C-alpha positions in Angstrom: -26.9 -6.9 3.7 -24.6 -4.0 4.5 -23.6 -2.0 1.7 -20.1 -3.0 1.5 -21.0 -6.9 1.0 -23.8 -5.4 -1.7 -20.7 -3.7 -3.5 -18.2 -6.3 -3.7 -20.8 -8.9 -4.5 -21.9 -6.6 -7.6 -17.8 -6.0 -8.8 -17.6 -9.8 -8.6 -20.6 -10.6 -10.6 -19.1 -8.1 -13.2 -15.6 -9.6 -13.2 -17.9 -13.3 -13.3 -19.4 -11.7 -16.2 -17.0 -10.7 -17.6 -15.0 -14.2 -17.5 -17.9 -15.6 -18.9 -17.9 -13.4 -21.7 -13.9 -14.2 -22.3 -15.1 -18.2 -22.6 -17.8 -17.9 -25.2 -15.2 -15.8 -27.0 -12.9 -18.6 -26.6 -15.6 -20.9 -28.0 -16.9 -19.1 -30.6 -12.4 -18.0 -32.1 -12.2 -22.2 -31.3 -14.9 -23.1 -33.8 -14.0 -19.9 -36.3 -10.5 -21.6 -36.2 -11.1 -24.3 -37.6 -12.4 -23.2 -40.9 -10.0 -19.6 -41.2 -7.0 -19.4 -42.7 -3.7 -19.1 -41.4 -3.8 -15.2 -41.9 -7.2 -15.0 -39.9 -6.0 -17.6 -37.2 -2.4 -14.8 -37.5 -4.3 -12.1 -36.6 -6.1 -13.3 -33.9 -3.1 -14.6 -32.1 -1.6 -11.3 -32.5 -4.3 -9.8 -30.4 -5.1 -11.8 -27.8 -1.2 -12.1 -27.3 -1.4 -8.4 -26.9 -4.1 -8.8 -24.3 -2.7 -11.6 -22.7 0.9 -9.6 -22.3 -1.2 -6.2 -21.1 -2.9 -8.2 -18.6 0.0 -9.9 -17.3 1.8 -7.4 -14.8 -2.1 -6.8 -12.8 -2.4 -10.8 -13.0 1.4 -10.8 -11.2 0.4 -8.3 -8.8 -2.7 -10.8 -8.1 -0.7 -13.3 -7.9 1.8 -12.2 -5.5 -1.4 -10.7 -3.2 -2.9 -13.9 -3.3 0.1 -16.1 -2.0 0.6 -13.7 1.0 -3.2 -13.7 1.3 -2.2 -17.7 1.8 0.2 -17.7 4.0 -1.6 -15.0 6.1 -4.4 -17.3 6.8 -2.1 -19.8 8.3 -1.8 -17.3 10.7 -4.8 -16.7 11.6 -6.9 -19.2 13.9 -10.1 -19.7 14.4 -9.1 -18.7 18.2 -7.5 -15.8 17.0 -10.8 -14.7 15.6 -13.0 -15.8 18.3 -10.6 -13.6 20.5 -11.0 -10.4 18.3 -14.4 -10.7 17.8 -15.0 -11.0 22.1 -12.6 -8.2 22.5 -14.4 -6.0 19.3 -11.1 -5.9 17.7 -12.6 -4.4 14.9 -9.8 -3.1 13.3 -8.7 -6.0 13.3 -11.8 -7.3 11.6 -11.9 -4.7 9.2 -8.5 -5.3 8.1 -9.4 -9.2 7.6 -12.7 -8.8 5.7 -10.8 -6.4 3.5 -7.9 -9.1 3.2 -10.5 -11.5 2.1 -12.2 -9.5 -0.4 -8.8 -8.8 -1.8 -7.8 -12.5 -2.0 -11.1 -13.5 -3.8 -10.9 -10.2 -6.4 -7.2 -11.5 -7.1 -8.6 -15.3 -7.5 -11.2 -13.5 -10.2 -7.8 -11.5 -11.7 -6.0 -14.5 -12.1 -9.0 -16.9 -13.9 -9.7 -13.7 -16.2 -5.6 -14.3 -17.2 -6.0 -18.1 -17.2 -8.6 -18.1 -19.6 -6.6 -15.4 -21.8 -3.8 -17.5 -21.8 -6.1 -20.5 -23.0 -7.5 -18.8 -25.2 -3.5 -18.0 -27.2 -3.2 -21.5 -26.2 -5.6 -22.8 -28.4 -5.1 -20.1 -31.5 -1.5 -20.9 -31.6 -2.5 -24.8 -31.5 -4.7 -24.1 -34.2 -1.6 -22.1 -36.4 0.6 -24.6 -35.4 -1.4 -27.0 -37.0 -2.5 -24.7 -40.3 0.9 -24.5 -40.8 2.2 -28.6 -40.6 -1.1 -29.2 -42.8 0.0 -26.5 -45.4 3.3 -28.3 -45.6 1.9 -31.6 -45.7 0.1 -30.6 -48.8 2.9 -28.3 -50.5 4.9 -30.4 -52.7 8.5 -32.1 -51.3 11.1 -30.4 -52.8 
């Protein structure tokens, strides 16, 4: 494989490992949240909310590029790509490869953002349930 492919694969593997770490953290937070008090859950919720907000702009940019790549792919027929190869239009093929790599990278960014949002949603649900449970156990006025 070329050095570019090796680097690309290494970068994606690192990103996927980061997502796996986030998912494992989510599992941990879900398990711990069932036994924590509302203040602890709210503290985690605040941290995750800040993380989501910090990555939102990056995710929105990735989503825009991702959507554009889908449109670009529609116009790139196999016949056109074969023509580029036959005519040795390396610049066009190189740009296509770069767009495909960006598309894959953006898909990973969106997956990571979705994992962060999922963690936020889970903690928000647990916090809401704790409030509900507290209210149910409180004396009625």
